[in-house]
C-alpha positions in Angstrom: 118.5 31.8 18.6 120.6 29.3 16.5 118.6 27.5 13.8 119.6 23.8 13.8 118.8 22.1 10.4 118.7 18.5 9.3 120.6 16.7 6.6 117.8 17.2 4.0 118.0 21.0 4.5 121.8 20.8 4.0 121.3 18.9 0.8 118.6 21.4 -0.4 121.0 24.2 0.3 123.7 22.5 -1.8 121.2 22.2 -4.7 120.8 26.0 -4.7 124.6 26.7 -4.5 127.5 25.3 -6.4 129.4 22.6 -4.6 133.1 22.7 -3.9 135.1 22.6 -7.1 137.4 19.7 -8.0 140.1 20.3 -10.6 142.9 18.1 -12.0 144.3 20.4 -14.6 147.3 22.4 -13.3 146.4 25.3 -15.6 142.9 25.4 -14.2 144.2 25.0 -10.7 146.4 28.0 -11.1 143.5 30.1 -12.4 141.3 29.1 -9.5 144.0 29.9 -6.9 144.5 33.3 -8.5 140.7 33.9 -8.3 140.7 33.0 -4.6 143.7 35.3 -3.9 142.0 38.2 -5.6 138.6 37.7 -4.0 138.5 41.0 -2.1 139.6 43.3 -4.9 137.2 45.1 -7.3 134.4 47.6 -7.1 133.4 46.7 -3.5 136.8 47.8 -2.3 136.6 51.0 -4.3 133.4 51.9 -2.6 134.7 51.0 0.8 137.7 53.2 0.3 135.5 56.3 -0.1 133.6 55.4 3.1 136.8 54.9 5.0 138.2 58.2 3.8 135.2 60.1 5.1 135.3 58.3 8.5 139.0 58.9 9.0 138.7 62.6 8.2 135.7 63.0 10.5 137.4 61.3 13.4 140.5 63.3 12.9 138.5 66.6 12.9 135.8 65.9 15.4 137.3 63.3 17.8 135.0 61.7 20.3 131.9 63.4 18.9 132.4 61.6 15.6 133.2 58.3 17.4 130.0 58.4 19.3 128.0 59.1 16.1 129.6 56.2 14.2 129.3 53.9 17.1 125.6 54.7 17.3 125.1 54.3 13.6 127.1 51.1 13.0 126.9 49.3 16.4 123.5 50.5 17.6 124.3 52.0 21.0 124.9 55.5 22.2 127.2 56.0 25.2 128.8 59.0 26.8 131.7 56.9 28.0 133.4 54.8 25.3 135.9 53.3 27.7 135.1 50.0 29.5 135.6 50.7 33.3 138.7 48.8 34.5 136.8 47.1 37.3 134.7 45.3 34.6 137.8 43.6 33.3 138.5 42.2 36.7 134.8 41.2 37.1 134.8 39.5 33.7 137.8 37.4 34.8 136.3 36.5 38.1 133.1 35.4 36.5 134.8 33.3 33.9 134.3 29.6 34.5 137.2 27.9 36.2 138.0 25.5 33.3 138.0 28.5 30.8 140.3 30.5 33.2 142.7 27.6 33.2 142.6 27.3 29.4 143.3 31.0 29.0 146.2 30.9 31.4 147.6 27.9 29.7 147.4 29.7 26.3 149.0 32.8 27.8 151.8 30.8 29.3 152.6 29.1 26.0 152.3 32.2 23.9 154.4 34.3 26.3 157.1 31.6 26.4 157.5 31.4 22.7 157.4 35.2 22.1 160.0 35.7 24.9 162.4 33.8 22.6 161.9 36.4 19.8 163.2 39.4 21.6 165.9 40.7 19.3 169.4 41.2 20.5 171.3 44.4 20.4 174.4 44.4 18.1 177.8 46.0 19.0 180.7 45.7 16.6 184.2 47.2 16.8 185.7 48.0 13.4 189.4 47.6 12.4 190.3 51.2 13.4 188.4 51.3 16.8 185.1 52.5 15.4 182.1 51.3 17.4 179.0 50.3 15.4 175.8 48.9 16.6 172.0 48.5 16.5 169.8 49.0 19.6 166.3 47.8 19.9 163.6 49.6 22.0 159.8 49.2 22.3 157.3 51.8 21.1 155.6 53.8 23.8 152.0 53.0 23.0 150.3 50.2 21.0 146.8 49.9 19.8 145.2 46.5 19.5 142.1 45.9 17.3 139.9 42.9 18.3 137.1 42.0 15.9 133.5 41.6 17.0 130.4 40.9 14.9 130.1 37.2 13.9 132.2 35.9 16.7 134.3 37.0 19.8 138.0 36.4 19.7 139.8 36.3 23.1 142.6 34.5 21.2 143.2 37.7 19.3 143.7 39.6 22.6 146.3 37.1 23.6 148.1 37.0 20.3 148.4 40.8 20.2 148.7 41.9 23.8 151.3 39.3 24.8 153.9 40.3 22.2 153.4 43.9 23.1 154.0 43.1 26.8 157.1 41.0 26.0 158.4 43.8 23.9 158.1 46.2 26.8 155.4 48.5 25.5 154.5 51.0 28.2 150.8 51.4 27.4 148.5 49.0 25.4 145.1 50.3 24.2 142.4 47.8 23.0 139.5 48.7 20.8 136.6 46.3 19.9 133.0 46.8 18.7 130.3 46.2 21.3 126.8 44.9 20.9 123.7 47.2 20.8 123.8 47.3 24.6 127.4 48.5 24.7 128.6 45.1 26.0 131.8 43.3 25.0 132.2 39.6 25.2 133.1 38.5 28.8 136.0 36.2 27.7 137.5 39.0 25.5 137.5 41.2 28.6 138.9 38.4 30.8 141.7 38.0 28.3 142.4 41.7 28.3 142.7 41.5 32.1 145.2 38.7 32.3 147.4 40.2 29.5 147.6 43.6 31.2 145.8 45.7 28.6 145.8 49.2 30.1 142.6 50.6 28.5 139.7 49.1 26.6 137.3 51.1 24.4 134.0 50.0 22.9 134.5 51.1 19.4 135.2 49.3 16.1 135.5 49.7 12.4 137.5 52.3 10.5 136.5 54.9 13.2 138.5 52.9 15.8 141.6 52.8 13.6 141.2 56.5 13.0 141.0 57.2 16.7 144.1 55.2 17.5 146.1 56.9 14.7 145.0 60.5 15.4 144.1 60.4 19.1 140.9 61.9 20.4 139.8 63.5 23.7 139.5 60.1 25.4 141.6 57.8 23.2 145.4 58.1 23.2 147.3 58.3 19.9 149.4 55.2 19.5 152.6 54.3 17.7 151.6 50.9 16.3 148.2 49.4 15.5 147.8 45.6 15.2 145.0 43.1 14.9 142.7 41.8 12.1 139.4 43.2 11.0 136.9 43.5 8.1 137.6 45.3 4.8 136.9 48.7 6.4 139.4 48.1 9.2 142.0 46.8 6.8 141.6 49.8 4.4 141.7 52.2 7.4 145.0 50.6 8.5 146.4 51.1 5.0 145.4 54.7 5.0 146.9 55.6 8.4 150.2 53.7 7.8 153.0 56.3 7.9 151.4 58.2 10.7 151.5 55.0 12.8 153.0 51.6 12.2 150.8 48.5 11.4 151.3 44.8 11.5 149.9 43.9 8.1 146.9 44.3 5.8 144.9 41.2 6.7 142.5 39.7 4.2 140.0 36.9 4.7 141.4 33.8 6.4 142.6 30.8 4.4 143.9 27.3 4.8 145.6 25.0 2.3 146.0 21.3 3.1 148.4 19.0 1.3 147.4 15.4 1.8 148.6 12.0 0.6 147.4 8.5 1.2 148.0 8.7 5.0 145.5 11.5 5.5 142.2 10.8 7.2 139.1 12.0 5.4 137.4 13.3 8.5 140.5 15.2 9.5 140.7 17.0 6.2 137.0 17.9 6.2 136.9 19.2 9.8 140.1 21.2 9.3 138.6 22.8 6.1 135.4 23.6 7.9 137.3 25.1 10.9 138.6 27.7 8.4 135.3 28.1 6.5 133.3 28.9 9.6 135.2 32.1 10.2 133.7 34.1 7.4 131.8 33.7 4.1 135.0 34.9 2.4 137.3 32.4 4.1 138.9 29.9 1.8 139.7 26.2 2.4 141.7 24.4 -0.2 142.9 20.7 -0.5 145.7 19.7 -2.8 146.1 16.0 -2.9 147.6 13.0 -4.7 144.7 10.8 -3.7 141.8 10.5 -6.1 139.5 8.7 -3.6 140.1 11.5 -1.0 139.2 14.2 -3.5 136.1 12.3 -4.6 134.8 11.6 -1.0 135.6 15.0 0.5 132.5 16.8 -0.6 130.2 14.2 0.9 132.2 14.2 4.2 132.0 18.0 4.4 128.2 17.7 3.8 128.0 15.1 6.6 129.9 17.3 9.1 127.6 20.2 8.3 124.5 18.5 9.6 123.4 20.5 12.7 126.3 22.9 12.3 125.6 26.1 14.1 127.4 28.2 11.5 126.0 26.3 8.5 125.2 29.3 6.3 128.7 30.9 6.7 130.4 27.5 6.0 128.3 26.8 2.9 129.0 30.3 1.4 132.7 29.9 2.1 133.0 26.3 0.7 130.8 26.9 -2.3 132.5 30.1 -3.4 136.0 29.8 -2.2 136.6 26.2 -1.5 138.7 24.1 -3.9 140.0 20.6 -4.3 143.0 20.0 -6.6 144.2 16.6 -7.7 147.9 16.3 -8.5 150.2 13.5 -9.6 152.8 13.9 -7.0 153.7 15.9 -3.8 156.3 18.0 -5.7 153.5 19.5 -7.7 151.4 20.0 -4.6 154.2 21.9 -3.0 154.8 24.0 -6.1 151.1 25.1 -6.2 151.2 25.8 -2.5 154.2 28.0 -2.9 152.5 29.9 -5.7 149.4 30.5 -3.6 151.5 31.3 -0.4 148.8 30.3 2.1 148.2 31.9 5.5 147.9 28.4 7.0 149.4 25.3 5.5 148.7 21.8 6.8 150.8 18.9 5.7 148.7 15.8 6.3 151.3 13.6 4.7 153.3 10.6 5.7 156.6 12.6 6.0 155.6 16.2 6.8 159.0 17.3 7.9 160.6 16.2 4.7 157.9 17.9 2.6 158.2 21.1 4.6 161.7 21.6 3.2 160.1 22.3 -0.2 157.8 24.9 1.3 159.1 28.5 0.7 155.9 30.6 1.1 153.5 30.1 4.1 152.4 32.0 7.1 152.5 28.9 9.3 153.1 25.3 8.6 151.2 22.6 10.6 152.9 19.3 10.3 151.1 16.0 10.6 147.7 14.8 11.9 148.3 15.9 15.5 149.0 19.6 14.5 145.6 20.9 13.3 145.4 24.6 12.5 143.2 25.1 15.6 146.2 24.4 17.8 148.0 27.4 16.3 144.9 29.6 16.6 144.8 29.2 20.4 147.9 28.0 22.2 150.6 26.5 20.0 152.9 29.4 20.9 153.7 31.1 17.6 151.4 34.0 16.6 148.2 33.4 14.8 148.2 36.8 13.1 149.6 35.7 9.7 150.0 37.1 6.2 147.0 36.5 3.9 146.2 36.8 0.2 149.6 35.7 -1.0 151.6 38.1 1.1 153.4 35.2 2.8 155.7 35.5 -0.2 157.4 38.5 1.5 155.8 38.8 5.0 155.6 36.7 8.2 153.7 36.5 11.5 153.1 39.3 14.0 155.8 39.1 16.6 157.7 41.0 19.3 159.6 43.0 16.7 156.2 44.4 15.5 156.2 46.5 18.7 159.8 47.5 18.6 162.1 49.6 16.4 165.9 49.6 16.0 168.3 52.5 16.1 171.7 52.4 14.4 174.7 53.6 16.5 177.9 55.0 14.8 180.9 56.0 16.8 184.0 56.6 14.7 187.4 57.2 16.3 189.8 59.7 14.8 191.8 57.0 13.3 188.8 55.4 11.7 187.7 58.8 10.3 191.2 59.4 8.8 191.3 55.9 7.2 187.9 56.3 5.5 187.6 60.0 4.8 188.9 59.9 1.1 186.4 57.2 0.2 183.5 59.3 1.7 184.6 62.4 -0.3 184.8 60.4 -3.5 181.4 58.9 -3.0 179.8 62.2 -2.1 181.4 63.9 -5.0 180.1 61.2 -7.4 176.6 62.0 -6.2 177.1 65.8 -6.7 176.7 66.5 -3.0 179.2 69.2 -2.3 178.4 69.8 1.4 178.5 66.1 2.2 182.1 66.1 1.0 182.8 69.4 2.7 181.6 68.1 6.1 184.5 65.6 5.9 187.1 68.1 4.7 186.4 70.6 7.5 187.2 67.9 10.1 190.5 67.0 8.6 193.5 67.8 10.7 195.9 67.2 7.8 195.8 69.0 4.4 194.2 66.9 1.6 
């Protein structure tokens, strides 16, 4: 049962915990941003790695037997059949309220439309001597999708992972998600799996689910690519199995950074920060602003919006430990700090968001203006909500159709093209000391060298 508390209780909780930090020194701001980026590193991760190693080895060796043991230990239920019967997916959809069905279908339509524009084009090029060169894209055979459970249910994660796989042309999509102690999965999660065409759903989570998808077991097919966010154990397991299978990314705790000027509304900033904080105690919400009054009033507005909040404890832990307000002299400095942090989600609550966006080099997704809150992107904006975290937006981007595809190079030289290029190949091979590389060219020559 959710415990609803009053404002006095919120204030008392704030007395026990540090409030959100406000800094105006750029040097201090950079140190705080680095602290937030590094929040999942350290001894806790080292211990988790040992646990993950043991789980992966056990699942690889003992298959379903190990899965059932771990599911009983971690999720509290013991089942002979880890797969959710396909008729339950249809039933979940049929029992979903009409308004929620319509919302799911709207989200599916928008996400599918956007991702259909991402399908990469094959390349064919004819060289100067008739040689044909190309690159051909094709989908992987099987994809595994991890959908988190625990603190919340995420049908949006089903949509954002299954739809790109479908658009890519993946033949079989396998979904894994931890169930409750009765072996039940959230009805809306199952409904989303139904409408997106997921082929099989299994009631397993954690590192053991990643191990099962990577190695295959008696009941769970081995896949080619694994996508979807999870806790530290899931993330470390994905890191360990990479190479045997492809992965989308190594997702850390979620984060939002908001750049705001005098045009930003206080209640919008506070609600958007709390929308991120309610995900997880490790989630981070950051405001970088040029407005001193906004910076000063924000802690009080956050406190006001936390009254009767059903996820109060999670929000307070997130805001107190990983929340931050930075006061800057100008928007150029705001953008520079943002680029340094490389946020997963970046909101530009400024008068001219499109203009400021030109200064942004590192961000998973940019939400421009007051009518584009991050929640729009979470559910039905169109672009994928699986984004790079912990500074990885410096070199990575969103999950997409290409995540479920691979490309193959095509080289078809004509005799003329061979003869025109053979001496250069021999010279290059010889420079590397690779005799047989050069010889493989010589033996094909119809004229003496």
